[in-house]
C-alpha positions, 0 to 999 in steps of 0.5 A, spaced: 597 233 530 590 237 530 587 232 525 589 226 530 586 228 535 579 229 531 579 222 529 577 218 535 572 224 536 569 223 529 569 214 530 565 215 536 560 220 533 560 215 526 557 209 532 551 212 534 545 210 530 540 215 528 532 213 528 528 218 524 521 219 528 514 220 524 507 221 528 501 219 525 496 222 529 488 223 528 483 220 522 485 218 516 482 222 510 483 225 504 481 232 507 484 230 514 486 237 518 492 236 522 489 228 521 493 223 516 493 223 508 497 220 503 498 227 500 499 231 506 504 225 509 508 223 503 514 229 503 514 227 511 516 220 509 521 222 503 525 226 508 524 220 514 527 215 509 532 219 505 535 224 509 541 223 514 542 215 513 538 213 519 538 205 521 530 205 521 524 209 521 519 209 527 511 210 527 508 213 532 501 211 531 495 214 534 489 213 529 482 210 530 481 209 523 478 213 517 479 212 509 480 205 506 483 208 500 488 213 504 490 208 509 492 203 503 496 209 500 500 211 506 501 203 508 503 202 501 507 208 501 511 206 508 513 198 504 516 202 498 520 207 501 523 201 506 524 197 500 527 202 496 532 205 502 533 198 505 531 202 512 527 197 516 520 200 519 518 199 527 511 202 529 509 204 536 502 205 538 499 209 543 492 209 545 489 206 539 490 203 532 484 201 530 481 199 523 486 204 518 490 206 524 492 198 524 492 198 517 498 203 516 501 200 523 502 193 519 505 196 513 511 196 519 516 191 519 514 190 527 509 193 531 510 195 538 504 197 543 503 200 550 500 195 556 493 199 554 493 200 547 487 198 543 488 194 537 484 191 531 478 193 529 479 189 521 472 191 518 469 196 514 463 200 516 458 205 513 454 209 516 449 215 516 442 218 517 435 217 514 432 224 515 426 223 511 420 223 516 424 230 518 422 232 511 415 229 511 413 233 517 416 239 515 412 239 508 418 239 504 419 234 498 425 232 496 426 232 488 431 228 485 432 227 478 438 222 474 440 218 469 441 211 471 437 207 476 443 206 481 445 214 480 441 216 487 443 211 492 442 211 499 439 218 499 439 220 507 432 224 504 429 219 501 427 211 504 432 206 504 431 202 498 432 194 500 437 194 493 441 200 495 442 196 502 444 190 498 449 194 493 452 197 499 454 191 503 457 187 497 462 193 496 463 194 504 464 186 503 469 187 498 473 192 501 474 188 508 477 182 504 482 188 501 483 189 508 484 182 510 489 180 504 493 186 506 494 184 514 495 177 512 500 179 507 504 184 512 503 179 518 504 173 514 506 167 519 505 172 525 498 170 525 493 166 530 490 161 526 485 159 532 482 166 532 478 169 528 481 176 527 477 180 522 470 180 525 472 188 526 473 186 534 479 189 539 484 187 543 488 190 548 496 190 547 497 183 551 491 179 547 493 182 541 501 179 542 497 173 543 494 173 537 500 175 533 497 182 530 503 186 534 510 184 536 511 186 542 509 190 549 514 197 549 515 204 548 519 206 543 525 210 546 527 204 550 526 199 545 529 203 540 535 204 544 536 197 546 536 195 539 541 200 536 544 203 542 544 207 549 546 213 545 541 212 539 539 219 537 532 220 535 530 226 529 523 227 528 519 229 522 513 232 522 508 235 517 508 242 515 502 246 517 498 250 512 498 258 512 491 257 514 492 252 520 497 257 523 494 263 523 487 260 525 483 260 519 478 256 517 476 255 524 469 252 522 472 246 518 477 245 524 471 245 529 467 240 525 474 236 524 476 236 531 468 233 533 469 227 527 475 225 530 473 225 537 466 222 535 471 216 532 475 216 538 469 215 543 468 209 539 474 206 543 473 209 550 478 214 548 
């Protein structure tokens, strides 16, 4: 008798869908503290895809970009896990998914954003400083000894060389082509053909949707409840903090990382 009473309740539970939720916030860097890197996020992604038989994995993304290699590694891991588990993926952009942030977002099957979200910046950038005049002013001489004429390239303490700049631009151009190839493959058949999407330009969500860079405008709870039902359960997975992060060690490094991150977000007025 007790068993008969429980069966309808269990059937009701089984009809409820579960969606795994992973937040990807901050700079993308191999040394990111609290940011995004493949080695740090990998265990979280494994759990999100493999635990609890999820109906989908949702990514909430807020990133101005960063390392192209880490962006590629994280994006490829998302695609690979999705294929292995046959679990669909949906990305939801908060403030910004630009440059590497968009690289990762485009690894998902679908992308949604808020009306005010910033999308795009499909380009590659390298920046630095030239400090040779500062050294000269204080009578400081820079001494560098190499084996191989290209070993010391773009030394910020020496005068810029035209051949070094050309070499760097060639590398950036090749990286840009890799980025373009990824986006074209990930958004195959969805991208606008009457606008150059790969100049590094950014757009708000409505225009990004017109250009095929995102699939819709919406927030993750309403969109997913409409997709999987009002009783959909959300299971959030987050990366574990290291002991140093939990107990406030490495304060100087954390402060530097915070300044770098704020500088990147500031490029988009955030």
